C-alpha positions in Angstrom: -128.7 -77.6 -100.1 -128.2 -76.6 -103.5 -131.3 -77.9 -105.7 -132.1 -76.3 -108.9 -135.8 -75.0 -109.1 -137.1 -77.6 -111.4 -135.5 -80.7 -110.4 -137.9 -83.6 -110.5 -139.0 -84.1 -106.8 -141.8 -85.6 -104.8 -143.0 -83.7 -101.6 -141.9 -85.7 -98.8 -145.2 -85.7 -97.0 -147.1 -86.8 -99.9 -144.7 -89.8 -100.2 -144.5 -90.8 -96.6 -147.7 -89.5 -94.8 -149.5 -93.0 -95.2 -146.4 -95.0 -93.9 -146.9 -96.8 -90.7 -144.4 -95.8 -87.8 -143.9 -98.6 -85.1 -142.9 -96.3 -82.3 -142.4 -92.7 -81.4 -138.9 -91.8 -80.2 -138.0 -88.6 -78.1 -134.6 -86.7 -78.2 -131.4 -86.9 -79.5 -128.5 -89.3 -78.5 -127.1 -88.9 -74.9 -124.7 -91.7 -74.8 -122.9 -93.7 -77.5 -124.8 -96.6 -79.1 -123.3 -100.3 -79.1 -121.4 -101.0 -82.2 -123.6 -103.1 -84.6 -122.1 -105.5 -87.2 -123.6 -105.6 -90.6 -126.2 -108.2 -91.4 -124.4 -111.1 -93.0 -126.4 -112.8 -95.5 -125.5 -116.3 -96.9 -126.6 -117.8 -100.1 -129.3 -120.5 -99.8 -128.8 -124.1 -100.5 -129.4 -123.3 -104.2 -126.4 -121.0 -104.1 -128.7 -117.8 -104.5 -129.0 -114.7 -102.3 -132.5 -113.3 -102.0 -133.1 -109.5 -101.3 -136.7 -108.1 -100.8 -137.3 -104.3 -101.5 -139.8 -103.2 -99.0 -141.4 -100.4 -97.4 -140.7 -101.5 -93.7 -140.5 -100.1 -90.2 -137.0 -99.7 -89.1 -134.8 -98.0 -86.7 -132.6 -95.5 -87.9 -130.3 -94.7 -85.1 -132.9 -94.3 -82.3 -135.7 -93.1 -84.4 -138.4 -95.6 -85.5 -139.2 -94.8 -89.2 -140.8 -96.6 -91.9 -138.6 -96.4 -95.3 -138.0 -98.1 -98.6 -135.1 -100.1 -98.2 -133.4 -103.6 -99.1 -133.8 -106.4 -96.6 -133.2 -110.1 -96.1 -136.4 -111.8 -96.4 -136.4 -113.2 -92.9 -135.3 -109.6 -91.1 -138.2 -107.8 -89.7 -138.2 -105.2 -86.9 -141.1 -107.0 -85.4 -138.7 -110.1 -85.2 -136.0 -108.0 -83.4 -134.0 -107.7 -86.7 -133.3 -103.9 -88.1 -133.6 -104.0 -91.5 -132.0 -100.6 -91.9 -128.7 -102.2 -90.9 -127.0 -102.9 -94.3 -126.7 -106.4 -95.6 -123.2 -107.9 -96.1 -122.2 -110.5 -98.8 -118.7 -112.1 -98.1 -117.7 -113.9 -101.2 -114.4 -116.0 -100.9 -111.6 -115.7 -103.5 -111.0 -114.4 -107.0 -111.6 -115.6 -110.6 -114.3 -116.9 -112.6 -117.8 -117.4 -111.4 -121.4 -115.7 -110.9 -123.4 -114.5 -108.2 -127.0 -115.5 -108.3 -129.4 -113.0 -106.8 -133.6 -113.0 -106.7 -135.0 -109.5 -106.2 -138.6 -109.2 -105.0 -140.4 -105.7 -104.9 -143.0 -105.5 -102.4 -143.4 -101.7 -102.6 -146.5 -100.9 -104.2 -145.8 -97.7 -106.0 -142.2 -97.9 -107.0 -139.9 -99.5 -109.4 -136.6 -100.8 -108.1 -133.4 -102.6 -109.7 -130.0 -103.6 -108.5 -126.4 -102.4 -109.4 -123.2 -103.9 -108.2 -120.9 -100.9 -107.6 -117.1 -101.8 -108.1 -117.5 -105.3 -109.9 -116.7 -105.6 -113.4 -119.8 -107.8 -114.6 -121.8 -108.3 -117.7 -124.9 -106.3 -118.4 -126.6 -109.5 -119.9 -126.3 -112.8 -118.1 -125.1 -115.7 -119.9 -128.2 -117.7 -118.7 -131.5 -117.1 -120.5 -134.2 -115.3 -118.3 -131.7 -113.8 -116.0 -130.4 -110.0 -115.6 -127.0 -109.0 -115.5 -125.7 -105.8 -114.1 -128.3 -103.7 -116.2 -129.6 -100.5 -114.5 -132.0 -99.9 -117.4 -134.3 -102.9 -115.8 -137.1 -101.9 -113.6 -138.7 -104.4 -111.2 -142.2 -103.6 -110.3 -144.6 -104.8 -107.7 -146.5 -107.7 -108.9 -149.9 -105.8 -108.3 -148.6 -102.7 -110.3 -146.5 -104.5 -113.3 -146.7 -101.1 -115.3 -144.9 -98.9 -112.6 -141.6 -97.1 -113.3 -141.1 -95.1 -116.4 -141.6 -96.0 -120.0 -140.3 -92.7 -121.8 -136.8 -94.0 -122.0 -137.6 -96.5 -124.6 -136.8 -100.1 -124.3 -134.1 -101.7 -122.5 -130.9 -101.2 -124.7 -129.4 -104.5 -123.9 -132.4 -106.8 -124.6 -134.5 -104.4 -126.8 -137.4 -105.4 -124.6 -139.6 -103.7 -122.2 -137.4 -103.0 -119.1 -140.3 -103.7 -116.6 -140.5 -107.0 -114.9 -143.4 -107.7 -112.5 -142.7 -108.6 -109.0 -139.6 -110.7 -109.0 -136.5 -110.6 -111.2 -133.6 -113.3 -111.3 -130.1 -111.9 -111.5 -126.9 -113.6 -112.4 -123.9 -111.5 -112.3 -121.2 -113.1 -114.4 -117.6 -112.5 -114.1 -114.9 -114.3 -116.2 -111.5 -113.4 -114.9 -112.7 -109.9 -113.6 -113.6 -110.9 -110.0 -110.8 -109.3 -107.8 -110.4 -109.0 -104.0 -111.6 -105.8 -102.7 -114.7 -104.0 -100.9 -117.6 -103.3 -103.1 -121.1 -102.4 -102.8 -124.6 -102.7 -104.2 -127.6 -100.3 -104.2 -130.9 -99.4 -106.3 -130.3 -97.3 -109.5 -133.7 -96.3 -110.8 -133.0 -93.0 -112.7 -134.8 -89.9 -110.9 -135.5 -92.1 -107.8 -131.8 -93.1 -106.9 -131.2 -90.2 -104.5 -134.2 -91.1 -102.4 -134.0 -95.1 -102.5 -130.3 -95.2 -101.5 -131.0 -92.5 -98.7 -133.7 -94.9 -97.6 -131.4 -97.9 -97.2 -131.6 -99.6 -100.7 -127.8 -100.6 -100.4 -125.5 -103.1 -98.9 -121.7 -104.3 -98.9 -119.9 -106.8 -101.1 -116.5 -108.2 -99.8 -114.5 -110.3 -102.2 -112.0 -112.3 -100.7 -110.0 -110.9 -97.9 -107.8 -107.7 -97.6 -104.7 -110.0 -97.2 -105.1 -110.9 -100.8 -104.1 -107.3 -101.5 -101.5 -106.9 -99.0 -99.4 -109.9 -100.0 -96.4 -108.6 -101.7 -97.1 -105.1 -100.7 -95.9 -105.0 -97.4 -93.0 -106.4 -95.7 -93.0 -109.9 -94.5 -93.1 -109.1 -90.7 -95.9 -106.7 -91.1 -97.9 -109.2 -93.4 -97.3 -111.9 -90.9 -98.8 -110.1 -88.0 -101.9 -108.8 -90.1 -102.3 -111.9 -92.0 -102.2 -116.0 -91.4 -102.8 -119.1 -93.0 -102.0 -120.9 -96.3 -104.5 -118.9 -98.1 -103.8 -115.6 -96.0 -106.9 -114.0 -94.3 -107.0 -111.5 -91.4 -105.0 -112.9 -88.5 -108.0 -112.8 -85.8 -105.4 -113.4 -83.1 -104.0 -110.1 -83.8 -106.4 -107.9 -85.7 -110.2 -107.0 -85.4 -111.7 -106.4 -88.9 -114.7 -103.9 -88.8 -117.1 -103.0 -91.6 -118.4 -99.4 -91.4 -121.2 -98.4 -93.8 -121.8 -94.7 -93.5 -125.4 -93.5 -94.2 -127.5 -90.4 -93.4 -131.2 -89.7 -93.4 -132.9 -86.3 -93.1 -136.1 -86.7 -90.9 -139.2 -84.3 -90.4 -141.9 -84.4 -88.0 -139.7 -85.9 -85.2 -141.1 -83.9 -82.1 -144.8 -84.3 -82.9 -144.4 -87.7 -84.6 -144.6 -89.9 -86.5 -141.0 -89.2 -88.0 -140.9 -89.1 -91.8 -137.8 -89.3 -94.0 -137.6 -85.9 -95.9 -137.6 -86.1 -99.8 -133.9 -85.6 -100.5 -134.7 -83.6 -103.5 -136.8 -81.3 -101.4 -134.7 -78.0 -101.3 -133.5 -77.4 -97.8 -131.4 -74.6 -96.7 -127.8 -74.6 -95.6 -129.1 -73.6 -92.2 -130.9 -77.0 -91.5 -128.4 -77.9 -88.9 -128.4 -74.2 -87.3 -125.0 -73.3 -85.8 -122.3 -75.1 -87.3 -119.4 -73.7 -85.3 -119.5 -76.2 -82.4 -118.0 -79.0 -84.4 -116.2 -80.6 -81.4 -118.6 -80.9 -78.3 -122.0 -81.3 -79.9 -123.7 -83.0 -82.6 -123.4 -86.7 -81.5 -124.7 -88.5 -84.9 -127.1 -86.0 -85.8 -127.8 -82.1 -86.5 -130.8 -80.7 -85.0 -132.8 -78.7 -87.3 -133.1 -75.0 -86.3 -135.7 -72.5 -86.8 -134.8 -70.7 -90.0 -138.1 -69.6 -91.8 -140.7 -67.0 -91.1 -143.1 -69.3 -89.4 -140.6 -70.3 -87.0 -139.3 -66.7 -86.4 -143.0 -66.1 -85.5 -143.1 -68.9 -83.2 -144.7 -71.5 -85.5 -143.7 -75.1 -85.6 -142.7 -75.5 -89.2 -138.8 -74.8 -89.1 -137.7 -77.4 -91.8 -138.7 -75.4 -95.0 -140.7 -78.4 -96.2 -144.2 -77.5 -96.7 -146.7 -79.2 -94.4 -143.9 -80.3 -92.0 -144.6 -79.9 -88.3 -142.2 -80.5 -85.4 -138.5 -80.3 -85.5 -136.2 -81.9 -88.0 -132.9 -84.1 -87.6 -130.2 -84.7 -90.0 -129.1 -88.4 -88.5 -125.9 -89.9 -89.4 -125.3 -93.8 -88.7 -122.6 -96.4 -88.9 -124.2 -99.6 -89.7 -127.5 -98.2 -88.8 -126.5 -97.2 -85.4 -126.2 -93.4 -84.4 -122.9 -92.4 -82.9 -121.8 -96.1 -81.9 -118.7 -96.8 -79.4 -115.7 -98.6 -80.9 -113.3 -100.1 -78.3 -109.6 -100.6 -78.7 -108.8 -102.8 -75.8 -104.9 -103.1 -74.7 -103.3 -106.3 -75.9 -101.9 -107.1 -72.6 -105.8 -107.8 -71.3 -106.6 -110.3 -74.1 -105.0 -113.7 -72.7 -107.2 -113.6 -69.5 -110.2 -111.7 -71.0 -112.1 -113.9 -73.4 -114.9 -111.5 -73.8 -112.7 -108.8 -75.5 -111.7 -109.5 -79.1 -108.2 -108.4 -80.1 -109.0 -105.0 -80.9 -105.5 -103.0 -80.2 -105.1 -103.2 -84.0 -108.1 -102.8 -86.3 -108.8 -102.8 -90.2 -111.7 -100.7 -90.7 -113.5 -101.2 -94.1 -115.6 -98.1 -94.8 -118.0 -97.7 -97.7 -119.7 -94.2 -98.2 -123.5 -95.3 -98.7 -124.7 -91.8 -98.5 -126.7 -90.6 -101.5 -125.0 -87.0 -101.7 -122.6 -86.3 -98.7 -118.7 -86.2 -99.1 -117.3 -87.1 -95.7 -114.1 -85.5 -94.6 -113.0 -87.5 -91.8 -110.5 -87.3 -89.1 -110.1 -89.0 -85.7 -110.3 -86.2 -83.1 -109.5 -86.1 -79.4 -112.6 -85.8 -77.3 -112.8 -82.7 -75.1 -110.9 -80.1 -77.1 -112.2 -76.6 -76.9 -114.9 -75.7 -79.5 -113.2 -74.1 -82.3 -114.3 -70.6 -83.8 -116.8 -70.7 -86.5 -116.1 -72.8 -89.7 -118.2 -70.5 -91.9 -116.3 -67.4 -93.4 -118.0 -65.8 -96.3 -120.3 -68.8 -96.8 -117.4 -71.3 -97.2 -116.2 -73.9 -94.7 -112.7 -73.2 -93.4 -110.3 -76.2 -93.1 -109.1 -76.7 -89.5 -107.3 -79.9 -90.0 -103.8 -78.0 -90.3 -104.7 -76.0 -87.0 -105.9 -78.9 -85.0 -104.1 -81.9 -86.3 -100.9 -80.2 -87.5 -101.5 -81.5 -91.1 -98.7 -80.8 -93.5 -96.0 -81.4 -91.0 -94.2 -84.7 -90.4 -96.6 -86.8 -88.6 -95.1 -88.5 -85.4 -95.8 -91.6 -83.8 -98.4 -91.0 -81.1 -96.9 -90.3 -77.5 -98.2 -92.5 -75.0 -98.0 -89.8 -72.4 -99.3 -87.0 -74.4 -102.2 -88.1 -76.6 -102.2 -86.1 -79.9 -105.1 -84.1 -80.9 -105.6 -86.1 -84.1 -105.0 -90.0 -84.3 -103.1 -90.8 -87.6 -104.0 -93.9 -89.5 -102.9 -95.8 -92.6 -104.9 -96.0 -96.0 -104.4 -99.7 -97.3 -107.0 -99.8 -100.1 -109.1 -97.3 -101.9 -112.1 -98.2 -103.8 -111.4 -102.1 -103.4 -107.9 -101.9 -105.0 -104.5 -101.8 -103.2 -103.1 -98.5 -102.5 -100.0 -98.9 -100.3 -96.8 -100.9 -100.0 -95.7 -99.8 -96.6 -97.0 -99.0 -93.1 -95.1 -96.6 -90.8 -96.9 -94.1 -88.8 -94.9 -90.9 -90.3 -95.0 -88.6 -92.9 -94.6 -90.9 -95.7 -97.4 -93.4 -94.8 -99.6 -92.0 -92.3 -102.5 -89.4 -92.7 -104.9 -87.7 -90.6 -107.9 -87.0 -93.0 -109.9 -89.4 -95.4 -112.0 -87.7 -97.9 -114.8 -90.2 -99.4 -117.2 -88.9 -102.0 -120.4 -90.8 -102.4 -119.9 -94.4 -103.5 -116.0 -94.4 -102.5 -114.5 -97.2 -100.1 -111.4 -97.1 -98.0 -109.9 -99.7 -95.9 -107.7 -98.0 -93.1 -105.4 -99.4 -90.4 -106.1 -97.8 -86.8 -104.0 -98.9 -84.0 -104.0 -98.2 -80.2 -100.6 -96.6 -79.3 -100.9 -97.8 -75.6 -101.5 -94.6 -73.8 -100.7 -94.2 -70.1 -104.2 -93.5 -69.4 -107.5 -94.4 -71.1 -108.2 -92.0 -73.9 -111.5 -91.0 -75.9 -111.4 -89.9 -79.4 -114.0 -89.5 -81.9 -114.5 -90.1 -85.7 -115.5 -86.9 -87.0 -117.0 -85.6 -90.1 -115.3 -82.2 -89.8 -117.5 -80.5 -92.5 -116.9 -79.7 -96.3 -118.1 -77.3 -99.0 -118.6 -78.8 -102.5 -119.7 -75.2 -103.7 -123.3 -76.3 -104.1 -123.7 -78.1 -101.0 -122.4 -77.6 -97.2 -121.8 -80.9 -95.6 -122.2 -80.3 -91.8 -119.7 -81.3 -89.0 -120.9 -84.1 -87.0 -119.3 -86.7 -84.6 -120.0 -90.2 -86.0 -118.5 -92.5 -83.5 -116.8 -92.6 -79.9 -113.6 -94.5 -79.9 -112.3 -95.8 -76.7 -108.5 -96.4 -76.5 -107.6 -98.5 -73.2 -104.6 -97.9 -71.2 -101.8 -100.3 -71.2 -100.0 -102.4 -73.8 -100.8 -101.0 -77.3 -100.8 -102.7 -80.8 -97.8 -105.0 -81.3 -97.7 -104.4 -84.8 -94.2 -103.5 -86.1 -94.3 -101.1 -88.8 -91.8 -101.3 -91.5 -90.0 -98.5 -93.3 -90.1 -99.6 -96.8 -90.8 -96.6 -99.3 -94.2 -96.5 -100.7 -94.8 -97.9 -104.0 -98.4 -98.2 -105.4 -100.2 -101.2 -107.3 -102.4 -101.1 -110.4 -103.3 -104.2 -111.9 -103.5 -103.8 -115.6 -103.9 -106.5 -118.2 -100.9 -107.5 -120.6 -101.4 -106.7 -124.2 -102.2 -109.6 -126.8 -102.6 -110.1 -130.4 -105.0 -107.7 -132.1 -108.7 -108.7 -132.7 -110.5 -108.2 -136.0 -112.3 -104.9 -136.1 -116.0 -105.0 -135.6 -119.1 -103.2 -137.3 -120.2 -100.0 -135.8 -123.7 -100.5 -134.3 -126.9 -98.7 -135.6 -127.1 -96.5 -132.4 -123.5 -95.6 -132.6 -123.7 -93.8 -136.1 -123.4 -90.2 -135.5 -122.1 -90.7 -132.1 -118.8 -90.4 -130.6 -117.0 -93.7 -131.2 -113.5 -95.0 -130.3 -112.4 -97.9 -132.4 -109.6 -100.3 -131.7 -107.7 -99.0 -134.7 -108.1 -95.2 -133.6 -104.6 -93.7 -132.7 -106.8 -90.8 -131.1 -108.1 -92.5 -128.0 -109.0 -89.4 -125.8 -112.5 -88.4 -124.7 -113.8 -85.2 -123.2 -116.5 -85.4 -120.9 -118.0 -81.9 -119.5 -120.0 -81.3 -116.3 -122.4 -78.5 -116.4 -125.1 -77.2 -113.9 -128.1 -74.9 -115.2 -130.8 -73.5 -113.0 -133.1 -76.5 -114.0 -131.0 -79.4 -114.1 -127.5 -81.4 -114.5 -125.9 -82.2 -117.8 -123.0 -84.1 -119.2 -121.5 -83.4 -122.7 -119.3 -86.1 -124.3 -117.0 -85.8 -127.2 -113.7 -87.3 -128.8 -110.6 -85.3 -128.7 -107.4 -84.4 -126.8 -106.8 -81.4 -124.9 -103.4 -80.3 -126.6 -103.7 -76.9 -128.1 -107.3 -76.7 -127.5 -109.1 -74.1 -125.3 -112.0 -75.2 -123.4 -115.3 -73.2 -122.9 -119.0 -73.6 -122.2 -122.2 -72.0 -122.2 -125.3 -73.5 -120.2 -126.1 -75.6 -123.1 -122.9 -76.2 -125.2 -119.3 -77.4 -124.4 -117.0 -75.6 -126.7 -113.4 -76.7 -128.3 -111.5 -73.8 -129.7 -108.6 -74.8 -131.8 -105.5 -72.8 -132.2 -106.5 -72.0 -135.9 -109.5 -70.2 -134.9 -112.2 -73.1 -135.6 -114.3 -74.6 -132.9 -116.5 -77.6 -132.2 -119.6 -77.5 -130.1 -121.3 -80.4 -128.4 -124.5 -80.0 -126.5 -124.8 -80.6 -122.7 -127.4 -83.3 -122.3 -129.8 -84.3 -119.7 -129.9 -88.0 -119.6 -132.9 -89.6 -121.4 -133.7 -86.6 -123.6 -131.9 -87.9 -126.8 -133.2 -91.0 -128.4 -131.7 -93.3 -131.0 -132.9 -96.4 -133.2 -131.0 -99.6 -132.5 -131.3 -102.5 -135.1 -134.7 -103.4 -135.8 -135.9 -99.9 -135.1 -136.4 -99.9 -131.6 -136.1 -96.8 -129.8 -133.4 -96.7 -126.9 -131.7 -93.8 -125.0 -129.0 -92.5 -127.5 -125.4 -93.6 -126.1 -123.4 -90.5 -125.6 -120.3 -92.6 -126.2 -119.6 -96.0 -128.0 -116.4 -97.9 -127.6 -115.1 -100.9 -129.5 -114.1 -103.5 -127.0 -110.9 -105.6 -127.8 -111.1 -108.6 -125.5 -108.0 -109.8 -126.7 -106.3 -107.0 -124.9 -104.5 -105.3 -127.8 -106.1 -101.6 -127.9 -104.3 -99.2 -125.6 -106.2 -97.5 -122.8 -108.9 -94.8 -123.5 -108.0 -91.5 -121.7 -111.1 -89.6 -120.4 -110.5 -85.7 -119.7 -113.1 -84.9 -117.1 -114.0 -81.0 -117.2 -116.1 -79.3 -114.7 -117.6 -76.2 -116.0 -119.6 -75.7 -112.8 -119.0 -74.0 -109.5 -119.5 -77.2 -107.4 -117.6 -80.6 -107.1 -118.8 -83.7 -109.1 -118.0 -87.2 -108.5 -117.4 -89.3 -111.8 -118.3 -93.1 -111.8 -118.4 -95.5 -114.5 -120.0 -98.9 -114.4 -118.1 -102.2 -115.7 -114.8 -100.3 -115.2 -111.7 -99.6 -113.1 -109.4 -97.0 -114.1 -106.2 -95.1 -113.0 -105.9 -91.4 -112.3 -103.1 -89.5 -113.8 -104.0 -85.9 -112.9 -106.5 -83.6 -110.9 -106.6 -79.7 -111.2 -108.3 -77.7 -108.8 -108.7 -74.0 -109.4 -110.2 -73.3 -106.0 -107.7 -73.5 -103.2 -110.2 -74.9 -100.7 -110.6 -77.9 -102.7 -106.6 -78.5 -103.2 -106.1 -79.8 -99.4 -108.9 -82.4 -99.3 -108.9 -83.5 -102.9 -105.4 -83.0 -104.0 -103.5 -84.0 -100.8 -106.3 -86.0 -99.0 -107.3 -88.2 -102.1 -104.8 -87.9 -105.0 -101.2 -87.0 -104.2 -100.8 -90.3 -101.8 -102.6 -93.5 -102.1 -105.2 -92.3 -104.5 -103.1 -91.6 -107.6 -102.3 -95.1 -108.9 -104.8 -97.2 -107.3 -107.6 -98.8 -109.5 -110.8 -96.6 -108.9 -114.2 -96.4 -110.0 -115.0 -93.0 -108.9 -113.0 -89.8 -108.8 -113.8 -86.3 -107.7 -113.9 -83.4 -110.3 -113.1 -80.2 -108.4 -115.2 -77.3 -109.0 -114.5 -74.5 -111.6 -113.6 -70.8 -111.3 -116.0 -69.7 -113.8 -115.1 -66.0 -113.6 -111.6 -66.7 -114.1 -112.3 -69.5 -116.9 -110.5 -72.2 -114.9 -112.1 -75.6 -114.9 -111.8 -78.2 -112.6 -110.3 -81.3 -114.2 -109.3 -84.9 -113.8 -107.5 -87.2 -116.3 -108.1 -90.8 -116.0 -107.3 -94.1 -118.2 -109.3 -97.2 -118.6 -109.2 -100.2 -120.7 -111.9 -101.8 -122.7 -110.6 -105.2 -122.9 -113.1 -107.6 -121.3 -116.2 -109.4 -122.5 -117.9 -108.2 -119.7 -117.7 -104.7 -120.9 -119.8 -105.5 -124.2 -123.3 -103.9 -123.7 -124.9 -100.6 -122.7 -124.2 -99.2 -119.4 -123.6 -95.6 -117.8 -121.4 -93.1 -116.4 -122.7 -90.4 -113.9 -122.0 -88.1 -111.1 -122.4 -90.2 -108.1 -123.8 -87.4 -106.2 -127.3 -88.9 -106.6 -129.0 -85.6 -106.6 -127.1 -84.8 -109.7 -127.5 -88.2 -111.3 -131.2 -88.1 -110.7 -131.2 -84.4 -112.1 -129.7 -85.6 -115.5 -126.0 -85.7 -114.9 -125.8 -89.3 -116.5 -125.0 -90.7 -120.0 -125.0 -94.3 -121.5 -122.0 -95.7 -123.2 -122.1 -98.8 -125.6 -119.3 -101.3 -125.5 -119.6 -103.4 -128.7 
């Protein structure tokens, strides 16, 4: 795993050696585990959710591990409730309102906080004493109220000390911004986010029902099969809805015990999982650590490249906390006389990538295919989807008498927003692969074609290289398709159209004064004709960095050093903007308080008059990044991938089809070819027209190793 030498890190054993383990576990998964539903959490009588940040015993697949996670107050492993299973909040409807939540920190030596990923909510609550979606806040344990970091100045949203002792009350206010869709929440403490999210500090937020997005986007016959009721919801007589929260955890000390979660910032070589060639027949929900260092070559026990670790190591991949679960697609014909089986020939999967760093390259692959030749050539993964699935050719409906190597599926929503208006399993609408970078969500339709014999498939992570990291191939779940009557869904043939909900423009608002901290910083005002912003991504041997400046890309040549982004104009002049590590530049706010200097300021016109702001995201580094901005949704107009290996998964798998004009909150930025001076790029447009966008929030790479390493910047909406 790529990890610059001087990234801030904590030794895994120093952090976890004192943690209690409830049981020792032997060996890898031999049989699929039962599918586990998310832990649904309901608000209490006062309408509030309550979450505890805790260092708690949990089951990560079959392994008993004590880890830092979010749990419901009543959920403990000793009470037969596994706190590693992610929480699920299901909220009904769209429109105005608020989510009330109490966050208690019971971890003795760590700060935590809370971010609602995908929602557009205010950073400051309208109610005194309550917090909005403000990631500058640090909730400490009551016994250690001065935990966390103080070198980033005061909270720029309150101009107060960001630390809160013991328990914080959140109120997430949304005016008209709450839309139906799939979102999630997670901890967001800078320099700790990678470790905390990997440990289990995350959950799922489902707003409304997927049918709210499908209405008007699919033919009536299709809609009436999937959805039912005056306020349409999933038709449970026809369709099974499943949530799939994807997580991973690297474990050391597994053989000698107790298992410990490896600190994700500790450098681990690409050989962590050993032989990566047998991508089809082995690695059921985990990779087994191989002997890759000098001690191991000499017969010693330390084979994980982590100082002091003993015994073998495992990289465990889970769905809803279960390792390699089984998902059944029963035949529809068996349902009327079989009350045990839910209607599952047609399923809607609502998938969230909750991993800190991993990009999932997913396909549904038939079990029993021969192992493929090595996927690693000259240090890079080969893309085998074309060879195995036939990607690129028209996708036929599956033959009941000849099950295909790969099962096609249909993407309905991406990042909690509608992406499709027709569902027909052919070249126009079906696809074989789904690429999800960290933080991304997708809702897909998977159906039992009605095979003549029962057939097993696997949901496979087939592996992917992002330039700095090699994400290993591993089977995530077993899928059992019963023989007999398949899905009764009648697919329509309406041509695709995409949906992006953009606000109508209204009368202009009076200009606002530029805040003190925005003077001498790039600022976009409502009256500006130039509404273009360039954000550059750079990796140095020591850290990850961003640079932000105003400007378009017409007649401008882009270049970069390790320290500066350079814009060269046709007339021979140039501008330079330094790449910055988050928190290193400070500014004075009104009253003289020191805060993290905003990298960008934008005047918010909540009348909706101002045109969108175009962000040109430019990747100067040789590894892929994943842009995410808080308090926003955006559309994507273009992605440029100089490296051929990135074009299929990111241009075809993400952008060319349903990814193009859906509303997103994350987007991959393909890696550069620095030798050829060809940069990876993505152009996106977003509107600053909501009162919830007033305040200081952040944008960053959502590969949390990169965010913790400094690839984050603050933006002030005023």
